[in-house]
C-alpha positions in Angstrom: 7.2 -66.9 23.8 10.3 -65.8 22.0 12.3 -62.9 23.5 14.1 -60.3 21.3 17.9 -60.4 21.5 19.4 -57.6 23.6 21.3 -56.1 20.6 18.1 -55.8 18.5 16.1 -54.3 21.4 18.8 -51.7 21.9 18.8 -50.8 18.2 15.0 -50.4 18.2 15.1 -48.2 21.2 17.8 -46.0 19.6 15.6 -45.6 16.4 12.6 -44.7 18.5 14.6 -42.1 20.5 15.9 -40.5 17.4 12.4 -40.2 15.9 11.2 -38.5 19.1 14.0 -36.0 19.0 13.4 -35.1 15.4 9.7 -34.7 16.1 10.4 -32.4 19.0 12.8 -30.3 16.9 10.2 -29.8 14.1 10.1 -30.6 10.4 11.6 -28.4 7.7 8.1 -27.0 6.9 7.1 -26.1 10.5 6.6 -22.6 11.8 9.2 -20.6 13.8 8.7 -19.2 17.3 5.6 -17.0 17.8 6.1 -13.5 16.6 9.7 -13.9 15.3 8.7 -13.3 11.7 10.7 -16.4 10.6 8.1 -19.0 9.6 10.3 -21.7 8.2 10.4 -22.1 4.4 11.4 -24.8 2.0 14.0 -24.0 -0.5 16.5 -21.0 -0.7 15.7 -17.8 1.2 16.9 -14.2 1.4 17.0 -12.0 4.5 15.0 -8.7 4.3 15.3 -5.9 6.8 12.1 -4.0 7.4 10.0 -2.0 10.0 9.7 -5.0 12.3 13.2 -6.4 12.1 14.6 -9.1 9.8 12.7 -11.8 8.0 13.8 -14.7 5.8 11.7 -14.7 2.6 11.5 -17.2 -0.3 14.0 -16.6 -3.1 11.1 -16.0 -5.5 7.7 -15.7 -3.7 4.7 -17.2 -5.6 1.7 -16.7 -3.4 1.7 -13.2 -1.9 -0.9 -11.6 0.3 -0.9 -7.8 0.6 -2.5 -5.8 3.3 -2.5 -2.2 2.0 -3.5 -0.5 -1.2 0.0 0.6 -2.1 1.1 -3.0 -2.3 -1.7 -3.8 -4.8 -0.2 -1.2 -7.0 3.3 -2.5 -6.4 2.6 -6.1 -7.3 0.7 -5.2 -10.5 3.4 -2.6 -11.5 5.9 -5.4 -11.2 3.8 -7.8 -13.3 2.5 -9.9 -10.4 -0.9 -10.7 -9.0 -1.5 -11.2 -5.2 -3.5 -14.3 -4.2 -5.2 -12.3 -1.5 -5.5 -8.7 -0.4 -7.1 -6.6 2.3 -9.6 -4.0 1.2 -9.9 -0.3 2.2 -13.5 -1.1 3.3 -15.8 -4.1 3.3 -16.8 -5.4 -0.1 -14.9 -2.6 -1.9 -14.1 -3.4 -5.6 -10.5 -3.7 -6.6 -9.1 -0.6 -8.2 -10.2 -0.3 -11.8 -7.0 1.4 -12.9 -5.1 -1.8 -12.3 -7.2 -3.6 -14.9 -7.7 -7.4 -14.8 -4.6 -8.3 -12.9 -6.6 -8.7 -9.7 -9.4 -10.8 -11.2 -8.5 -13.9 -9.1 -7.4 -12.1 -6.0 -9.3 -13.0 -2.9 -10.4 -10.5 -0.2 -8.9 -11.1 3.2 -10.6 -8.5 5.4 -9.9 -4.8 5.6 -6.7 -2.8 6.1 -7.4 -2.3 9.8 -8.8 -5.8 10.4 -7.2 -8.5 8.2 -8.9 -11.9 8.3 -6.3 -14.3 9.6 -8.3 -17.4 8.8 -8.8 -16.3 5.2 -5.1 -15.5 4.8 -4.1 -18.9 6.2 -6.5 -20.7 3.8 -4.6 -19.1 0.8 -1.3 -20.7 2.0 0.8 -17.6 1.2 4.6 -17.8 1.0 4.9 -14.0 1.7 2.8 -11.4 3.4 3.3 -7.6 2.8 1.8 -5.1 5.2 2.3 -1.9 7.1 3.4 -1.3 10.6 1.3 1.9 10.7 -1.9 -0.1 10.1 -1.2 -3.7 11.1 1.5 -3.8 13.8 -0.8 -5.6 16.3 -1.2 -8.5 13.9 2.4 -9.0 13.0 3.2 -11.9 15.4 0.2 -13.9 14.2 0.8 -13.1 10.5 4.4 -14.2 10.9 3.2 -17.7 11.9 1.3 -18.0 8.7 4.1 -16.9 6.4 7.2 -14.7 6.3 5.9 -11.2 6.8 7.5 -7.9 5.7 6.2 -4.5 7.0 6.9 -1.0 5.7 6.9 1.7 8.4 4.4 4.3 7.2 2.1 5.0 4.3 2.0 8.0 1.9 5.0 10.1 2.6 7.4 7.1 2.2 5.7 5.6 -0.9 8.9 5.4 -2.9 10.9 3.7 -0.1 7.9 1.4 0.5 7.8 0.5 -3.2 11.5 -0.4 -3.2 11.3 -2.4 0.1 8.3 -4.4 -1.1 10.1 -5.0 -4.4 13.1 -6.3 -2.5 10.9 -8.8 -0.7 9.5 -9.9 -4.0 13.0 -10.2 -5.5 12.1 -7.5 -8.1 14.3 -4.7 -6.9 16.1 -4.0 -10.2 12.8 -3.7 -12.0 11.4 -1.4 -9.3 14.5 0.8 -9.6 13.8 1.2 -13.4 10.1 2.0 -12.9 10.8 4.6 -10.2 13.6 6.2 -12.3 11.2 6.4 -15.3 8.5 8.0 -13.1 11.1 10.6 -11.8 12.3 11.4 -15.3 8.7 11.9 -16.5 7.8 14.1 -13.5 10.8 16.3 -13.9 10.3 16.7 -17.6 6.5 17.3 -17.4 7.0 21.1 -17.6 5.3 22.0 -14.4 6.1 25.4 -12.8 5.9 26.7 -9.2 3.9 29.6 -10.7 1.0 27.3 -11.3 -0.5 26.4 -7.9 -2.3 23.1 -7.7 -5.1 22.6 -5.2 -6.0 19.1 -4.0 -9.4 18.5 -2.2 -10.9 15.2 -1.1 -14.5 14.6 0.1 -14.8 12.1 2.9 -18.1 10.7 4.3 -17.8 13.1 7.3 -15.4 15.8 6.3 -13.6 17.7 3.5 -9.9 17.6 3.3 -7.2 19.6 1.6 -4.0 17.6 0.9 -0.6 18.9 1.7 3.0 18.3 0.5 3.6 15.1 2.4 0.5 13.3 1.0 0.9 10.8 -1.9 -0.8 13.1 -4.4 1.0 16.2 -2.9 4.4 14.5 -3.4 3.6 13.7 -7.1 2.4 17.3 -7.7 5.7 18.5 -6.1 7.8 16.1 -8.1 6.2 17.5 -11.3 7.3 21.0 -10.3 4.0 22.6 -9.5 3.4 25.0 -6.7 0.8 24.7 -3.9 -1.7 27.3 -2.5 -0.3 28.8 0.7 -3.0 27.2 3.0 -2.2 23.7 1.6 1.5 23.9 2.3 0.5 23.2 5.9 3.8 24.9 7.0 2.8 25.2 10.7 1.1 21.8 10.9 2.7 18.8 12.5 1.0 16.5 10.0 1.6 17.8 6.5 -0.4 15.1 4.8 -3.8 16.8 5.0 -5.9 19.4 6.8 -9.6 19.7 7.3 -11.8 22.1 5.4 -15.3 23.3 6.3 -17.8 24.9 3.9 -17.1 28.2 5.6 -13.3 28.1 4.8 -13.6 26.7 1.3 -11.5 29.6 0.2 -8.5 27.5 1.2 -9.3 25.3 -1.8 -8.3 28.2 -4.1 -5.6 27.6 -6.7 -4.8 28.0 -10.3 -6.0 24.5 -10.9 -8.2 22.4 -8.6 -8.3 18.6 -8.5 -11.0 17.0 -6.3 -12.3 13.5 -5.5 -14.6 11.5 -3.2 -14.0 8.5 -1.1 -17.1 6.2 -1.4 -20.7 6.8 -2.1 -21.5 8.8 1.0 -18.6 11.2 0.2 -19.8 11.5 -3.4 -23.2 12.6 -2.2 -21.5 15.2 0.1 -19.4 16.3 -2.8 -22.4 16.8 -5.0 -24.1 18.9 -2.4 -21.0 21.1 -1.8 -20.1 21.6 -5.4 -23.6 22.7 -6.2 -23.4 25.5 -3.6 -22.4 29.1 -4.0 -19.2 29.0 -2.0 -17.8 26.3 -4.2 -19.0 28.0 -7.4 -17.3 31.2 -6.3 -13.8 29.5 -6.3 -11.5 30.9 -9.0 -10.6 27.6 -10.7 -14.3 26.6 -10.7 -15.3 29.9 -12.4 -12.4 29.5 -14.8 -13.3 25.9 -15.8 -10.1 24.6 -14.1 -11.7 22.4 -11.4 -11.5 18.7 -12.3 -13.1 15.7 -10.6 -10.5 13.0 -10.6 -10.3 9.3 -9.7 -9.9 8.8 -5.9 -8.4 5.4 -6.6 -5.3 6.9 -8.2 -5.0 10.3 -6.5 -5.6 9.0 -2.9 -5.6 5.2 -2.6 -3.1 4.0 -5.2 0.1 5.2 -3.4 2.3 3.5 -6.0 4.2 4.0 -9.2 1.4 3.2 -11.5 -1.1 5.5 -9.7 1.6 8.2 -9.7 1.8 7.9 -13.5 -2.0 8.4 -13.7 -1.7 11.6 -11.6 1.0 12.8 -14.0 -1.5 12.1 -16.8 -4.0 14.4 -15.2 -1.4 17.1 -14.5 -0.2 17.0 -18.1 -3.7 17.3 -19.4 -5.1 19.9 -17.1 -2.3 21.8 -15.3 0.6 22.0 -17.7 1.2 25.6 -18.8 
């Protein structure tokens, strides 16, 4: 039997040791440490500060998964289509007001329970979510792809739009869209003398929406006033308050906009609006109560949805 020269044996051992070290350190495409939000990426990256810390994201993300309805609006507003998105509820259709941009988007669970396996299967290079809704999933999501979270929903919708746009490398375009929205709202001709009432029917309750809700912010940006009960001045949460049929008088206003979330809520809405207490409201008697799209007034929470609300205000509330 022939024995290997000592020099050759030592060289072979060195090559093997080097390979083992490289294997232990991980390849360029491997994930980062659990929960650190820095799943490794190929190609150039940018660092984005967000609600959960800092995350390195691709220079130009191509396969984005979104986990809240505002981010659907954001991507479509910026000319993009997510590969996957969480739904407000199981088997809910994508918002009609966003057109065909979501035709190829795959469902990945709900806002409260995103499906991690479905997200992984889509091989995203960026995940956009909300700390308010999905904080408990952040560590696992970060191991799938770089993940950026906004802090809240609703009241911070403009800040959320700009942060998500930064992660998408579309900040300049987002700045232009938001400025155009602000200009239109300020020039709409709204006046504080016209008080706009906002009511939403839920499956198990009726809500009136306050100044820190998405639709309430848009109404305020357009210069309209709000009925005193809906200003929620003494409430800790100024997004919405609960109504009962007995206190429907708090839905009074010069103009009333109302919507329903889902089929069960639509049935409740039909029953209440057919009753005498609703019919006795001033805007109802004056023909100034308007059933509007829940997808834009309540779920959209983005610049395109805000534009749709301005459309309704211009049509029905402008003096």
